[in-house]
N, C-alpha and C positions, 0 to 999 in steps of 0.2 A: 505492501499499501504506500510505504512511505518511495518508495522508485516511483513512485504512478503520479505520485503528488509533485515529486520534482522533476519530475517530464512535464507534467501539464502548467507548469510554473514557466520553465525555460520556454516551451512554444508560444506559453501568451507573450513573452518577454521579447520573441522570434518575432514572430507580430507586428508586438511595439513600434520597436525598432524597423520592422521592414515597412512603414506606414501605417500605423494604425492612428488617426488622425481624431484631431481632441477639435472645439467649437472655436477655436481661432482662426479659423481661416474663413470662419464663415459673415457674411456682407452685415455691410452697416446696417442692410434694412431690421435682418433679424435682432429680436428683442428676451435680452437677459434677462433669466426667470430663478428668483431667488431659490434655498434647497427647500423653505419648505411647500413649495407647489409641483414638487419634485414627482409627489406621490398620482398628487390629482393628471399630471402631463400626460405621462407615463399610459393608466389607464387610461383617459380618450385616444391616444396615439394606440395604444394594443387593440380599439378598436374598429379598426380602419388598417389596419398596417395587410395584416395576415388572412387571409378569406379562411371558413370553413371548409367541410369538408360536402359537393352537394348529397354526401347518400345519410352522414354519422353528423352532421349539423356539428362538427368539432374540430380542433386546428391540426396540421393531422404532419406527423414530422418523421423521420427515421425509430423505430423500432426492429426493426432489421440489420443488419451491418454494413455499412456505408461499402461501396465496390465503384470508383469512377473507373467509365476510360474515355478516353479522346484517339479520334479518332480524322482525318484530312488533313491531321499537320505536319511537320520534322519534328522524329522523339524528343528531341529535344525539349520544345512548344511544350511537347503533347507531358513528357515528363512534368517540367513544370506544373502546368496545369493541376495535373493528377494530384502530386504531391502537394500542393495549394488548398486543391480540399482536405484531404485528409491533416493536414495542420488543423488549419479551419476546424472540422472537421471534433476534431482531438479539445482544438481549446474551450468551444461548445459546449462540451458534454457529448457531444452523439458519439453513436457506436460506430467502429471504424475496423471491414477485416485489414491484417495487416499484412496477408498471402501476398506474393505477387499474381499468382495465378488464380484468384478467385473470381468470380463471377458476375458479371458485371451489373448493377444495380442503377448506375447513373452513366447513362448514353452520350457524351458530349463527339457531336459533330458541327466540322469545320464540311461548307457545299456552294459552289457557285449556280448548282439548284435545289435551290431550300421546298420550292413544290411540291417539282417529281418527287425527290426526295418524300415528304410528308400524300404525299398521293399511294405512292406504295407503303405506306405505314398504315394508311387508311384500308385499305386493299389486303393486306396481308397480316398486318398483327396490331388492330383497331381496338386493341386494349389500351394500347399505350397509347392510344390518346387523352384517355380518361372517363371518368361519367358518361355514358350520352344514351338518352331512351329512344334513338328513332336514327335511323342512316340520315334522314337531313337537320340531326346534331351534331353527330360523327361529321361530317360534309364543313360541319363550320364551321366545327372542334379543326380541323388539317388544314385549313388557310391560312399564311403564313405575310403573318401580320406586322414584325416587328423586322432586326437585324438579326436580335436573340431569346429565341422563341426557347417559351417549355412546358410540354406536356405531360401533366402527373398521373400516374397510376395510381387509383388510390384504395387499402383494407380495409376492411373493419377486422378489430379480432377479437372474440367476443373473451367475457369474465371467467368460460375454461379453458380459455385458449386457444380455441380458434381462430383461421385466417380466413374469411373469403374477400377474393375483389371486387371489390364499387364497380359492378356494371348493372347492367338494365335484361341479367338473366332469369327473372323471377321465374318463377310457374304458373300456370292455370289452373285453376279454381273453379270448382261450380262452389257461389257458397247462395243459398237459398232462391236456388233457379238462376241466377246468376253467374258468367261467364268476368271475373278478374284476373290482372295482373297481382300478386300478392308478393311481395318480399321476400328470403330466407327469412327466420325465426335466430337469434342470437340470443343465447344465456346473458342473464345482465345478472345482478344483483337484488336490484329493485329499489333502488336510492337515487334518490329525485339530484342528487350532489355530486357524486359520484355513484353514477351503474356500472364499471367496470366496464365498457365496450369504449375500445380505442381507435383515434383512428392512424392509420401509421402506411409512409411512402412502399409501393412494393416495385414502383420503376419509377425513373425521371428520363427523360428524352430534351438533353435541351441543342438546340439546328443553331449555327450560328453562317448568319451570311459573309463571304468570305471578301464576294465584292462590295461588300459595304461598309468595311472594317479596314482595310487594304491601311498599314503602317498606326493602328492601334497598340499603344503598348500592353506590354505582357501582364504586369504584376495590376491596372484596373482590371482588363478584361478577366483575371483568372480569380481576383475578388468579387466581381461581378455575376461573374459565371458558379461561386464557393458558394454563395447569396441564394443565388436560384437552384440550386442540389442539396441545399438542407433545410429549406422551407417554403412556401407557395403564397408568395406575396398577391397584396389584391388588385394592387394596380402597380406597372411601369412604365406608368405614364405619366402620372398624376407626380406633381414634385409632395416631395414627401416631409410628413411635420418636422418632423427632428432633423436638423442638418449640421453639417456636413452628414451623407449620406452615400455610399459607393451607389444604389440602387437608383440613386440622380441623375447616373451617369449617362441615359440616354437619352429619362425624357424631356421633351421640349418644356422651353420658355421656364428652364428652373437656374436657379443662381450656379456659379461656375461648379462642378463637379468635385470630389476630391477624388487623387492619383489611389486608395484601395480602399481597403475595407477601416471602417472607424470603431470607434468601444461604440458609439449607439446601437452600429453592425451588431458587435459583439457582444456586444447587451444582452440584447433579444436575445440573436441564437440562445445565450444562455441562460434565461431564460426560459425556448421552448424550450428547453435540451431539459431542464431541473423542475418546468410543471406537473402539476400530476394531471396525466396521464385519461384518463379515463373517467375524468370531472366533464357538465357539465361546460358549457362554450366561455360564460360569464366566467367562470372560475379558474378558468385556463387563462382565459384575460390576466386575469386578478392577479394568478402568481405571475404569469411574465412580467405585468411592474414594480409587481412586487419588489421582481430580481433583479428590474433593471433601475427601480430605487433603491437598488443596496448597492447594485455597484459601482451607482455614479453620484451616492450621496456628495460629496463633496466637488462635483464637478457645477462649473456652473451652464448651463442649456438653453439651446437659443435654438426658437421659435421659427422657421422660415414663411414667408408664404406660400398661399396655396393656391 
């Protein structure tokens, strides 16, 4: 345990030394907020930052061990991104697979034809697109609209540890003469605050349009991809409330983006991977906000323009 603690401390230190930025770079339009407002700010922030799963209605995170792979780039570039994801996962407290030959569950693909790739995914591995109830929804999900885009296949893990991929393969049943779709039955503790059912990632596909990101620096790109690989965000096109944030890197009309993962980004991830995963959405958000307040209690927080 002591060795693991030292390693975690070392990784956090390396991330900070490598460019985890504080709020000093935030433009003057932002407002500095005193420490006694932190908890209120973070609770409001967590209400909009991550999106809950469509089926479980909870915030998903990795319950499986993370195993990223990068394709479509030279080996040195690919290795850097892969290791960066693992380092950030370790600093966040997310599980990861240290084996070099693990089965990938995070695929980062650089391609000059992203739409053709996603059309192929829709035809052959549609579950990678995420939850969809109809073919029309799958077609919409498969549309490429951003230079870096992520697709999340989530799963629900019930109170007995049974895992089921979140998809629309519900059973048809005759109920009082009516034929209806019935979702799978999940074992639950029955609690209203914590029912024991957890939302997790099964597979994440991140596609990068190489034609639109020529000349992009590797550290901000790797950190941006790492955020997409460890949490599902509500929006990548809106300016984030807490700034600076690597999430703003490709959002239009935002204040200048940071060059790497920031302390706000890392504190959010640490909250995500320390929250009680079986709790209801409101309590999950409270857990994350509490961790962020704990991690950033002595830091000034700046609120960016929305």
